[in-house]
N, C-alpha and C positions, 0 to 999 in steps of 0.2 A: 548134619543132615538129622537131627533129632526129633523133629516133625512128620506127621503122619498128616498126608491132604484128609482133607473127607468132601468126597464129590456132593454135587446139589444128586446125584440119583443115589448114596450113597445115605444121603437123609430121607429124601423119598423112600426108600428101602425101611429105614426106621420107622417111619410115620405108618410103614405097611402092618409091621408088625407089629406095632401099638395097637393097631388097628383090630387087627386080626390075627392074632400067632397061629391059627389052625389054618391058614393060606396055605397051600401046598405051593412049593416055588413056582410052579407051573403058571398058578392064578397070578400069584406078584408078576412074574415075569409079563406076562401080561398086560395086564397094567402100567408096567414100570417099561416095558417092550426091550426087555431082556430074558437071555435063554434060561432056561431053569438051571443050568449048569452054572452061569453067571450068577444068579440070585443065590446059589449054594454056596459059591465060591465067595462073594460079599459077604454074606452072614457069619461064616468062616473065616473072616479075617477081621468083623466088627468086634465076634465074639475075644478074636485072641489079641483086640487091640483092649479089650476091659468096657467096651461101650456096651454092650449087652450084657449084663449082670447074671442075668437069671430068665426062667420062664416060670410063670405061676399060673392058678388059675384064682379070678377074684373073687370069694366069698359072697355073698348077701348077707352083709350081720343081722338085720332086721328077722330073714327066712332064718335063722338061724340060733333065733333066742335073743342075741347079744342088742337089747332097745337102747342102751345107755351109750353115749358116746360121750367124754368128757377132754376137755384143755383143760391141763393143770400146771400151773407155776410153781416151783419150787426155788426156796432161795435158800442156803445154806449158810453158815453162821460164820464159813473161814472161807476164802476160795484157795481152792488149788490143795494139795496134802493129801493126808490120809482119807477125810471124809470126804470129799468128790471121789475119790477112787472108790472108794466103800458105794456112795450113790449110786455109781456109775455099774457096780457088778450087783448091787440088787435090781437096778432094773433091767437088766440084762436078764434076770432071770423071774422075770414076771410077764407071762405071755401076754395079761391083759395088756401090756403096755407096748402098743402099736409101734410107736416114733417116742424119740426122745431126743431133744436138739441143746447143744449149750448155746446159750442163746445172752443178746446184752440186753441191758435196760433195766428197770427195778424187778425181775429175778435172774436166776442164773441157769434152769431150765425149764422148758416146756414139752410136756408130755402130753403124747395123744391117747386117751385109754378107752375101749371099750368091756363094757359091762353087760352081765343079764339084769339087774337091778340098781338101786341106789346104793339098797345094804349090803349088793356084792362088792361095788366101788369100792365103799367106805371099808369092808370086811375082807376083802381078799387083797385092795390094792393102799387104799390112801392109809388104811391105822399099820401096816409095817412101815409104809415111808416116815411116816412120820416116828418111829421109834428110832430109827436110822441116827447116830452120831452125828450132829452138825448141821441138821435138819432144823432152820427156824422158822420158815413156813411156808406153808402150801394154801394157794388159793384155786380154785376149780371151778369152771364154770362149763354147764352141762348146756350141751347141743339140742335145742328145741325141733330140729327141723334141718334136714340138710339140702343147701340150695344147688350145692354141685361140688362134686366131687369124682378127681380123675386122676389116674397114675399116668396119663402121656404128656409127654414134655414137650413143650412148645416150639415144635422142628421149622413150621412155616416160617420163621422172625429169622432161622437160617440158613437163605438162601442162598450167599454166597459159598464158595470154596471157604471151607475149616482145618483149621489147623488142631489136631490133637499133638500134645506133648507126649515123652516118652515119659515124662516125669508126673503128669496125671494120670498117667496109664499107670505108673507104679502105686503112685498114693493110691487111686482108686481099688488095687487088685489087695493091698493091704487093709484097707478097712473092712 
């Protein structure tokens, strides 16, 4: 019995939390036909399972002056080894890099970067990355207009009960 069942009400609760994290347990309970204490217990269980990783405020980058968003593809000369580790450490220390993915295809990594200007993008992020040992190619695309941006996972497609394995939860907590 290494699996835990996610009931449809759990998925509905996760959807409510994604929609409005500030909603009270009472309000969520009314929408989900649960008591506030049931909502509280279910949220605690979902947190303990590792399904809820954090509660954050989503800020508007444009209002904060971060007007440039770039998607940057990085290719290393050699795969694995110290170059990859050094690159990943460097990326972890650059706050303008919002996301870094190891990817398949023509590049090794894809980064999502925000900056105040193109000059800042170049000076603060791209120049330091090009100087890292093992980096052989960097190609960036600048976003012209945001059409859709979401942090909400598509839970509606998970309408039937799901299981979450303990192994998946452990991997989730380690990352």
